[in-house]
SEZA-229117 format. One line per field, with one value per residue (C-alpha): residue number from 0; x, y, z. Coordinates in steps of 0.02 Angstrom, whole numbers. Each point is the difference from the previous one (the first is absolute). Example, Ala and Ser with C-alpha at 12.3 -4.5 7.8 and 13.67 -1.06 7.14 Angstrom:
BEGIN
i (0,1)
xx (615,69)
yy (-225,172)
zz (390,-33)
REM end
This chain:
BEGIN
i (0,1,2,3,4,5,6,7,8,9,10,11,12,13,14,15,16,17,18,19,20,21,22,23,24,25,26,27,28,29,30,31,32,33,34,35,36,37,38,39,40,41,42,43,44,45,46,47,48,49,50,51,52,53,54,55,56,57,58,59,60,61,62,63,64,65,66,67,68,69,70,71,72,73,74,75,76,77,78,79,80,81,82,83,84,85,86,87,88,89,90,91,92,93,94,95,96,97,98,99,100,101,102,103,104,105,106,107,108,109,110,111,112,113,114,115,116,117,118,119,120,121,122,123,124,125,126,127,128,129,130,131,132,133,134,135,136,137,138,139,140,141,142,143,144,145,146,147,148,149,150,151,152,153,154,155,156,157,158,159,160,161,162,163,164,165)
xx (1549,59,-102,-117,48,-145,-2,17,35,115,144,56,182,18,164,-64,-186,-29,-120,52,-74,52,135,-115,-131,124,67,-179,-34,148,-49,-107,-95,-81,44,-66,46,-69,-5,87,-75,-73,-38,-166,-27,-8,-181,-72,4,174,42,164,41,-18,84,150,10,-26,17,-183,-64,160,-113,-120,140,62,-180,-45,164,-24,-176,73,141,-131,-107,153,61,-160,55,137,146,5,113,161,77,-51,106,-50,68,-37,56,1,-152,-41,164,-51,-170,91,79,-167,-71,129,-46,-188,43,94,-151,-130,-48,42,130,117,110,13,179,11,136,-13,89,-21,44,25,-105,-68,-137,-48,-44,31,-178,-41,19,-66,-137,73,46,187,114,70,167,9,12,-107,75,-97,104,134,74,-9,95,-26,69,16,-1,151,-16,-184,-14,-181,-25,-180,57,154,54,-13,195,26)
yy (-1733,176,157,-18,-183,-116,-190,-92,148,-28,110,23,-6,141,-66,-178,24,-141,21,-69,-1,105,-91,-17,-75,-128,-41,-17,-127,-109,-3,-126,-12,151,157,174,132,169,143,157,169,74,-158,-34,-153,105,14,147,130,65,24,-1,185,-18,-167,52,165,-40,-187,-13,-184,-79,-11,-115,-115,-9,-29,-128,-96,1,-71,-139,-37,-17,-119,-102,-4,-99,-147,-128,21,174,126,29,121,90,67,171,72,168,140,190,50,-191,-33,133,-80,-163,96,69,-174,-68,138,-51,-176,41,96,-134,-140,-169,66,79,-164,-15,39,107,6,148,22,184,54,194,34,184,69,153,145,-8,-5,-132,-144,88,-78,-170,-112,61,99,-46,52,-125,-189,-91,-123,-141,17,-137,43,168,23,144,46,192,99,120,176,-9,188,11,101,-64,-178,-7,-175,-69,-21,25)
zz (1236,-30,-29,-142,-38,-38,31,-168,-102,-145,-66,-171,-33,-133,-66,-26,-21,135,140,166,175,150,100,155,-113,-64,183,57,-135,54,186,79,163,75,-89,-51,-123,24,-131,56,48,-153,-94,-63,112,160,68,83,-134,42,-180,-94,43,187,-2,-106,85,184,8,47,12,81,157,-103,-46,176,74,-131,36,187,-22,-121,128,151,-115,-45,178,47,-113,40,9,72,-87,85,-126,-161,-145,-65,-164,-69,-117,30,108,-2,92,129,10,50,151,49,-16,118,120,-9,29,158,60,-46,132,-70,-121,123,9,-188,-60,-157,-143,-110,-174,-47,-173,-8,156,-17,104,-116,105,188,41,-125,126,148,109,7,143,-16,-98,-178,66,134,-18,125,118,-76,-158,-5,-168,-97,-165,-116,-167,-15,-160,-7,-54,-53,29,45,154,21,-4,105,45,177,24,183)
REM end
């Protein structure tokens, strides 16, 4: 999920007065099999005392999402049938986290042959150092990615959250 978005959080439509779930929460509820939904940087469900300010301001805690998911995938890979591909969907910094997860998978024994498909909605890294220290760059798609589709916001105008459009 994107920066500050929490798993299961409901949003109030001010025009209709109706509460609804975040798109990713709804998608997660519809899926079956093995799946994970991770809160974005700055959400309350990120461990480690990073806090909302550091999470929102600097994307801190994306590394936790990658590490937790790598651990999950390694455990899942021990069960039959072995994974041959995974689908990753993310929004904002969550979309960039998907790219970083694909890099981490390509660098992890037992996951290097797993093919990756990414659907990235408005992928923004935040500051250029927010995604440093990973197995690769958020500006490069790893060779293990078969399909990469992104939806880019046009004319957002925020210099700190410029979209990955190259």
